[in-house]
Short mmCIF file of the C-alpha atoms (twelve columns), coordinates in Angstrom:
data_MODEL
# 
_entry.id   MODEL 
# 
loop_
_atom_site.group_PDB 
_atom_site.id 
_atom_site.type_symbol 
_atom_site.label_atom_id 
_atom_site.label_alt_id 
_atom_site.label_comp_id 
_atom_site.label_asym_id 
_atom_site.label_seq_id 
_atom_site.Cartn_x 
_atom_site.Cartn_y 
_atom_site.Cartn_z 
_atom_site.pdbx_PDB_model_num 
ATOM 1  C CA . MET A 1  -72.135 187.524 23.623 1 
ATOM 2  C CA . ALA A 2  -69.571 188.170 21.085 1 
ATOM 3  C CA . LEU A 3  -72.331 187.497 18.516 1 
ATOM 4  C CA . ALA A 4  -74.777 189.783 20.043 1 
ATOM 5  C CA . ALA A 5  -71.930 192.534 20.308 1 
ATOM 6  C CA . ARG A 6  -71.051 192.039 16.334 1 
ATOM 7  C CA . SER A 7  -74.766 192.038 15.003 1 
ATOM 8  C CA . GLY A 8  -76.085 194.688 16.944 1 
ATOM 9  C CA . ALA A 9  -79.257 192.918 18.013 1 
ATOM 10 C CA . PRO A 10 -78.719 191.325 21.419 1 
ATOM 11 C CA . LEU A 11 -82.617 190.345 21.492 1 
ATOM 12 C CA . SER A 12 -82.448 188.527 17.918 1 
ATOM 13 C CA . VAL A 13 -79.291 186.662 19.380 1 
ATOM 14 C CA . PHE A 14 -80.616 185.795 22.784 1 
ATOM 15 C CA . LEU A 15 -83.745 184.709 21.079 1 
ATOM 16 C CA . GLY A 16 -82.136 182.363 18.366 1 
ATOM 17 C CA . ALA A 17 -80.071 180.832 21.382 1 
ATOM 18 C CA . ILE A 18 -82.884 180.056 23.491 1 
ATOM 19 C CA . SER A 19 -84.830 178.791 20.482 1 
ATOM 20 C CA . ALA A 20 -81.740 176.424 19.790 1 
ATOM 21 C CA . LEU A 21 -81.484 175.207 23.210 1 
ATOM 22 C CA . ALA A 22 -85.350 174.454 23.582 1 
ATOM 23 C CA . LEU A 23 -84.707 172.269 20.169 1 
ATOM 24 C CA . VAL A 24 -82.058 170.287 21.356 1 
ATOM 25 C CA . THR A 25 -84.001 169.596 24.602 1 
ATOM 26 C CA . LEU A 26 -87.045 168.345 22.449 1 
ATOM 27 C CA . ILE A 27 -84.729 166.095 20.278 1 
ATOM 28 C CA . GLY A 28 -83.238 164.643 23.545 1 
ATOM 29 C CA . VAL A 29 -86.636 163.895 25.285 1 
ATOM 30 C CA . VAL A 30 -88.193 162.443 21.771 1 
ATOM 31 C CA . PHE A 31 -85.219 160.521 21.404 1 
ATOM 32 C CA . GLY A 32 -84.901 159.150 25.020 1 
ATOM 33 C CA . ALA A 33 -88.460 158.235 24.935 1 
ATOM 34 C CA . PHE A 34 -87.973 156.480 22.133 1 
ATOM 35 C CA . ILE A 35 -84.838 154.641 22.890 1 
ATOM 36 C CA . THR A 36 -86.284 153.327 26.237 1 
ATOM 37 C CA . ARG A 37 -88.966 151.315 24.789 1 
ATOM 38 C CA . ILE A 38 -86.231 149.410 22.648 1 
ATOM 39 C CA . ILE A 39 -83.383 149.350 25.310 1 
ATOM 40 C CA . PRO A 40 -84.006 148.780 28.944 1 
ATOM 41 C CA . GLU A 41 -83.146 151.525 31.236 1 
ATOM 42 C CA . SER A 42 -80.570 149.433 33.187 1 
ATOM 43 C CA . TYR A 43 -78.831 148.594 30.201 1 
ATOM 44 C CA . ILE A 44 -78.719 152.234 29.218 1 
ATOM 45 C CA . HIS A 45 -77.109 153.014 32.474 1 
ATOM 46 C CA . THR A 46 -74.984 150.192 32.344 1 
ATOM 47 C CA . ILE A 47 -73.565 151.568 28.526 1 
ATOM 48 C CA . ALA A 48 -73.699 155.246 29.969 1 
ATOM 49 C CA . GLY A 49 -71.032 154.248 32.962 1 
ATOM 50 C CA . ALA A 50 -68.839 152.002 30.820 1 
ATOM 51 C CA . MET A 51 -68.764 155.126 27.881 1 
ATOM 52 C CA . PHE A 52 -67.838 157.529 31.064 1 
ATOM 53 C CA . ILE A 53 -65.008 155.110 32.395 1 
ATOM 54 C CA . VAL A 54 -63.465 154.635 28.730 1 
ATOM 55 C CA . ILE A 55 -63.442 158.482 27.898 1 
ATOM 56 C CA . GLY A 56 -61.969 159.166 31.179 1 
ATOM 57 C CA . LEU A 57 -59.059 156.505 30.895 1 
ATOM 58 C CA . LEU A 58 -58.584 157.816 27.054 1 
ATOM 59 C CA . MET A 59 -58.336 161.200 28.614 1 
ATOM 60 C CA . LEU A 60 -55.664 160.377 31.126 1 
ATOM 61 C CA . ALA A 61 -53.770 158.541 28.507 1 
ATOM 62 C CA . GLY A 62 -53.625 161.790 26.748 1 
ATOM 63 C CA . ARG A 63 -55.496 160.112 23.456 1 
ATOM 64 C CA . LEU A 64 -58.761 162.194 23.614 1 
# 
């Protein structure tokens, strides 16, 4: 909102933000489809769960 107020063109800022979100989503979908062909989905779930726990522990310890 601050960028829209400073630029004086809120529609341009909105369209840029929407375009960026769409592009990031597309990249995530393409990467996800590619990676699941190489690594089984169950492994991805296990790795994601382990990373979630590690990050949580690091945050509790004040190191992140």
